[in-house]
C-alpha positions in Angstrom: 0.0 0.0 0.0 1.3 3.5 -0.8 2.3 5.3 2.3 1.8 8.9 1.1 0.2 11.3 -1.4 3.3 12.6 -3.0 3.8 12.8 -6.8 7.6 13.2 -6.5 9.7 10.1 -6.9 11.5 11.1 -3.7 9.5 10.9 -0.6 9.7 13.7 1.9 11.8 13.5 5.1 9.6 13.2 8.2 10.9 15.2 11.2 9.5 14.6 14.6 10.5 17.4 17.0 9.9 15.5 20.3 10.5 16.8 23.8 13.3 14.4 24.5 14.4 13.2 21.1 14.7 14.4 17.5 13.7 11.7 15.0 14.0 11.7 11.2 12.5 9.1 8.9 12.2 8.5 5.2 10.0 5.9 3.7 9.6 5.2 0.0 6.0 4.6 -0.8 4.9 1.7 -3.0 2.9 -1.5 -2.9 5.1 -2.4 0.1 6.5 0.7 1.8 10.3 0.6 2.0 12.4 2.0 4.8 15.1 4.3 3.3 16.7 6.0 6.3 16.1 6.7 10.0 18.0 8.8 12.5 17.5 9.6 16.2 19.2 12.1 18.5 18.6 12.4 22.2 18.1 16.0 23.3 20.2 16.7 26.4 18.3 17.3 29.7 20.0 20.6 30.1 18.6 22.2 26.9 15.1 20.7 26.8 13.4 23.6 28.6 15.7 26.4 27.4 14.3 27.7 24.0 17.5 29.3 22.9 19.8 26.5 24.0 17.4 23.9 22.5 17.3 25.9 19.2 21.1 26.0 19.0 21.4 22.3 19.7 18.8 21.4 17.1 20.5 23.8 14.6 23.7 21.9 15.1 22.4 18.4 15.1 19.6 18.5 12.5 21.9 19.2 9.5 24.3 16.5 10.7 21.6 13.9 11.0 20.3 14.7 7.5 23.9 14.3 6.1 25.0 11.3 8.1 21.6 9.5 7.6 21.8 9.8 3.8 18.4 11.3 3.6 17.4 12.2 0.0 15.5 15.2 -1.4 14.8 18.6 -0.1 11.2 18.4 1.3 10.4 17.9 5.0 7.2 17.3 6.8 7.3 18.2 10.5 5.4 17.5 13.6 4.0 20.3 15.7 5.4 19.4 19.1 2.7 18.0 21.4 4.1 19.5 24.5 3.7 23.0 22.9 0.3 22.4 21.4 -3.1 23.3 22.9 -5.6 20.5 22.1 -9.3 20.9 22.9 -12.7 19.9 21.6 -14.8 22.9 20.7 -18.2 23.6 19.1 -18.7 26.1 16.4 -21.5 27.2 14.1 -21.5 25.3 10.8 -19.7 27.9 8.6 -18.9 28.6 5.0 -15.6 26.7 5.0 -12.4 26.2 6.9 -11.5 29.9 7.2 -14.8 30.7 8.9 -14.3 27.8 11.3 -10.7 28.9 12.0 -12.0 32.4 12.8 -14.5 31.1 15.3 -11.9 28.9 16.9 -9.5 31.9 17.3 -12.2 33.9 19.0 -12.9 31.0 21.4 -9.1 30.6 22.1 -8.8 34.2 22.9 -11.3 33.7 25.8 -10.0 30.2 26.9 -6.3 30.8 27.0 -6.1 34.6 26.7 -4.0 34.5 23.5 -3.6 37.0 20.7 -5.3 35.4 17.7 -2.6 36.8 15.5 0.1 34.9 17.4 -1.3 31.4 17.1 -1.5 28.9 14.3 -4.7 27.0 14.3 -5.7 23.7 12.7 -8.9 21.6 13.2 -10.5 18.3 12.5 -14.2 18.0 12.1 -15.8 15.4 14.3 -19.5 15.7 13.5 -22.8 17.5 14.1 -24.0 18.0 17.7 -26.8 20.0 19.2 -26.4 22.7 21.9 -29.5 24.3 23.3 -31.5 22.8 20.4 -29.2 24.5 17.9 -27.1 22.4 15.4 -23.3 22.9 16.0 -20.2 21.4 14.6 -17.9 19.5 17.0 -14.2 20.0 16.1 -10.8 19.1 17.5 -8.8 22.3 17.7 -5.0 22.2 17.6 -3.3 25.6 18.4 0.4 26.4 18.7 2.2 29.7 19.2 3.4 31.1 15.9 6.9 31.5 17.1 7.2 27.7 17.7 6.4 27.2 14.0 8.8 30.0 13.0 11.6 28.3 14.9 11.0 25.1 13.0 11.0 27.0 9.7 14.3 28.6 10.7 15.8 25.1 11.4 14.7 23.9 8.0 16.1 26.9 6.3 19.5 26.2 7.9 19.3 22.7 6.3 18.3 24.1 2.9 15.1 22.1 3.2 11.7 23.0 1.8 8.6 23.0 4.0 6.2 20.2 3.0 3.8 20.8 5.9 3.3 20.8 9.6 0.9 18.3 11.3 -0.3 17.8 14.9 1.1 14.7 16.6 -2.3 13.1 17.3 -3.2 13.2 13.6 0.2 11.6 12.7 -0.2 8.8 15.3 -3.6 7.8 13.8 -2.1 8.1 10.3 0.7 5.6 11.2 -1.9 2.8 11.4 -4.4 3.9 8.8 -3.4 1.1 6.4 -5.0 -1.4 8.8 -8.5 -0.1 7.9 -9.0 -0.9 4.3 -11.8 -3.6 4.4 -15.5 -3.1 4.4 -16.6 -2.6 8.0 -13.2 -1.5 9.3 -14.7 2.0 9.9 -16.7 0.4 12.7 -13.6 -0.5 14.7 -13.1 1.9 17.6 -9.5 2.2 18.8 -8.0 4.3 21.5 -4.3 5.2 20.8 -2.3 6.2 23.9 1.0 7.9 23.1 3.1 7.8 26.2 5.8 10.4 25.7 8.5 12.0 27.6 6.7 15.2 28.4 3.0 14.4 28.0 0.6 11.6 27.0 -1.7 12.0 24.0 -5.0 10.1 23.9 -6.7 9.7 20.5 -9.8 7.7 19.6 -10.4 6.8 16.0 -13.2 5.2 14.1 -11.3 3.1 11.6 -8.8 5.6 10.1 -10.8 8.7 11.1 -9.8 10.5 14.3 -12.8 11.4 16.4 -11.2 12.4 19.7 -7.9 13.9 20.9 -6.6 15.2 24.2 -3.2 16.0 25.7 -2.6 14.8 29.2 0.2 16.5 31.2 1.8 13.3 32.5 4.8 11.8 30.8 8.1 10.0 31.5 9.8 13.1 32.8 7.2 13.4 35.6 7.9 9.8 36.7 11.6 10.6 36.6 11.2 13.8 38.6 9.1 12.0 41.2 11.6 9.2 41.6 14.4 11.7 41.9 12.7 13.3 44.8 11.9 10.1 46.5 15.4 8.6 46.2 17.3 11.8 46.5 19.2 11.4 43.2 19.4 13.3 39.9 16.8 12.9 37.1 19.1 10.9 34.9 19.8 8.4 37.6 16.1 8.2 38.4 15.3 7.4 34.8 17.9 4.6 34.7 16.6 3.1 37.8 13.0 3.3 36.6 13.8 1.7 33.3 15.9 -1.1 34.9 13.0 -1.9 37.4 10.4 -1.9 34.6 12.3 -4.2 32.3 13.5 -6.4 35.1 9.8 -7.1 36.2 8.5 -8.1 32.8 9.1 -11.8 33.2 6.2 -12.7 30.8 7.3 -10.2 28.2 8.1 -11.8 24.9 11.5 -11.0 23.3 11.3 -7.8 21.3 11.0 -8.7 17.7 13.3 -7.5 15.0 12.0 -5.7 11.9 12.5 -8.8 9.7 11.1 -11.3 12.2 8.1 -9.3 13.4 5.5 -10.9 11.1 6.4 -14.4 12.2 6.7 -13.5 15.9 3.4 -11.7 15.8 1.6 -14.6 14.2 2.2 -16.8 17.2 1.1 -14.1 19.6 -1.9 -13.3 17.5 -3.2 -16.8 17.8 -3.0 -16.5 21.6 -4.5 -13.0 21.6 -7.4 -14.2 19.4 -8.3 -16.8 22.1 -8.4 -14.1 24.7 -10.4 -11.7 22.5 -13.0 -14.4 21.6 -13.5 -15.4 25.1 -14.5 -11.8 26.2 -13.3 -12.5 29.7 -10.6 -11.4 32.0 -7.0 -12.4 31.2 -5.8 -15.7 32.6 -2.4 -17.0 33.6 -1.9 -18.5 30.2 -3.1 -15.4 28.3 -0.6 -13.1 26.6 -2.8 -10.0 26.2 -4.7 -7.9 28.7 -8.3 -8.3 27.6 -11.6 -7.8 29.4 -13.9 -6.5 26.7 -14.6 -8.4 23.4 -12.5 -7.3 20.5 -15.0 -7.1 17.6 -12.5 -7.1 14.8 -12.5 -10.3 12.8 -9.6 -11.8 11.0 -7.1 -11.8 13.9 -4.8 -9.2 15.4 -2.7 -7.0 13.0 1.0 -7.8 13.0 1.8 -4.3 14.1 0.0 -4.9 17.4 1.9 -6.9 20.1 -0.3 -8.0 23.0 0.6 -6.5 26.4 1.3 -9.5 28.7 -1.0 -9.9 31.7 0.1 -10.2 35.3 -3.0 -12.3 36.0 -6.6 -11.7 36.8 -7.6 -8.2 38.0 -10.7 -6.1 38.4 -11.1 -3.6 35.6 -12.0 -1.0 38.3 -8.8 -1.6 40.3 -5.7 0.4 39.7 -2.9 -2.0 40.7 0.4 -0.7 41.9 2.5 -3.8 41.2 4.0 -2.4 38.0 5.3 0.8 36.4 8.0 1.0 39.0 9.1 -2.6 39.5 7.4 -5.6 41.1 9.9 -5.8 44.0 10.4 -2.2 45.0 7.5 -0.9 47.2 9.0 2.6 47.4 9.0 2.9 43.6 5.5 1.5 43.4 4.3 4.0 45.9 6.1 6.9 44.2 4.5 6.1 40.9 1.0 5.5 42.2 -0.4 9.0 42.1 0.8 9.6 38.5 -0.6 6.3 37.3 -3.9 7.0 38.9 -4.0 10.4 37.2 -3.3 8.8 33.9 -6.0 6.3 34.3 -8.5 8.9 35.5 -7.8 11.1 32.5 -8.1 8.2 30.0 -11.5 7.2 31.6 -12.6 10.8 31.1 -11.6 10.6 27.5 -13.6 7.4 27.0 -16.6 9.0 28.6 -16.5 12.2 26.5 -16.2 10.0 23.4 -19.2 8.0 24.5 -21.2 11.2 24.9 -20.6 12.0 21.3 -21.0 8.4 20.0 -23.1 6.4 22.4 -23.0 3.3 20.1 -19.2 3.2 19.8 -17.6 1.5 22.8 -13.8 1.0 22.6 -12.8 -2.2 20.9 -9.1 -2.0 21.8 -6.4 0.2 23.2 -3.0 0.6 21.5 0.0 2.0 23.3 2.7 3.9 21.3 5.4 6.4 22.3 8.8 5.8 23.8 7.5 5.3 27.3 5.3 2.4 26.1 8.5 0.3 26.3 7.7 0.2 30.0 5.4 -2.8 29.6 4.5 -3.1 33.3 3.2 0.5 33.2 1.1 -0.3 30.1 -0.2 -3.5 31.6 -1.4 -1.6 34.7 -3.2 1.0 32.8 -4.7 -1.6 30.5 -6.1 -3.7 33.4 -7.6 -0.5 34.9 -9.2 0.5 31.6 -10.6 -3.0 31.0 -10.1 -3.0 27.2 -8.1 -5.5 25.1 -4.7 -3.8 24.8 -1.6 -3.9 22.6 1.7 -2.2 22.1 1.9 -0.7 18.6 4.9 -1.3 16.4 4.5 1.0 13.3 7.8 -0.2 11.9 6.4 -3.8 11.6 5.0 -3.4 8.1 8.0 -1.7 6.5 10.1 -3.6 4.0 13.8 -3.7 4.6 16.1 -3.5 1.5 19.3 -4.1 3.5 20.6 -0.8 2.3 18.7 1.5 4.7 20.8 3.7 6.9 20.4 4.1 10.6 21.9 6.8 12.9 21.4 6.7 16.6 19.7 3.3 17.0 20.1 -0.2 15.5 16.6 -0.6 13.9 16.2 -4.2 15.0 13.6 -3.9 17.8 10.0 -2.9 17.9 9.8 0.9 17.8 6.5 2.3 19.3 8.2 5.6 19.7 8.3 6.1 16.0 4.5 6.3 15.4 4.5 10.1 14.9 7.4 10.0 12.5 5.9 7.2 10.4 2.5 8.9 10.5 4.1 12.1 9.1 5.2 10.0 6.1 1.5 9.4 5.4 0.4 13.0 5.9 -0.3 15.2 2.8 2.3 17.7 1.8 1.7 21.4 1.7 -0.8 21.3 4.6 
């Protein structure tokens, strides 16, 4: 399946300006999309919250990554950083086009966040018609970002002599990264919640098939866990992060080995057979199950290879937030330190589900899919999944890409599942000049 909408023979370079990492990806569209190049650079802790230092660092590293990664062409499609984006559902009067809707949204934003409408860039996605006080209104998802954030990205691209192909909000890119899974008749009836666990925040998206119908940014991310652990254990943030990751990976006794890009389809097939048994049963996960599942997964035809089941720790109430993961099974202090943040995440996700149900009363969630770099913390994902009570997977957007053997990697080995690349891969599928 073609992965983009570009007439040029050279696909654009996708650039994901994350809070903690800079990622570049180039994928050649075709019947089977082919990975061309990928590069990743960790953004130092010291510059992440300093706009000038961050800009200088990116200005130095971005041209190097483009050169060292062997990226081709001069067009780039970029993410609008989620941690700098205001996301909110709003209702507007059905207007005479996108410009009229944008004008209404800017007026509302002026009241909601006290911004100058001339200093923000606004994009929106139409959700559907609703009624407010017996009047027909249009429900939209509003994405707003300060204009100077976009201008800094344009400056970076100019330094690299790159042309601007477009800017896209991260929630849209995440949903785009899996849109190829919804090509059959009836796939539009599958309701999926995507949860992007990032370093600075968590993004929750609900899609009907390939169409996004809900989005929200939740101010809880990996850095908040790190800061909390640093306070509890009286250490610096970097040491806290290492300790948290070591505890998380050390407690995943049931976690399957992470699959490589070439072996992913075969590895996923065995897991899918087990997950199908769990989904068809519609009951709580058992000791032999490999996926957290409490609600029936209505998708027929098995689980996509890009979705790896989250291993279960055993039976649990869907209403209980268990504190035996996310900080290590054997460290009560870490469990206690993480508990408040995990409860906050679960509460926010439940609010997202309820808001979506208000808009679409006949569309319960069929599945929950974790992406983002922090979703490598399987115990954390498992705990959230069991609290939500929905069949749950870790997404691997790289799973479907063909490897030529000539692709170039900078900053990672490209052999493991990469849920943190959902935004970058989704940008590859986003239209240019948008």
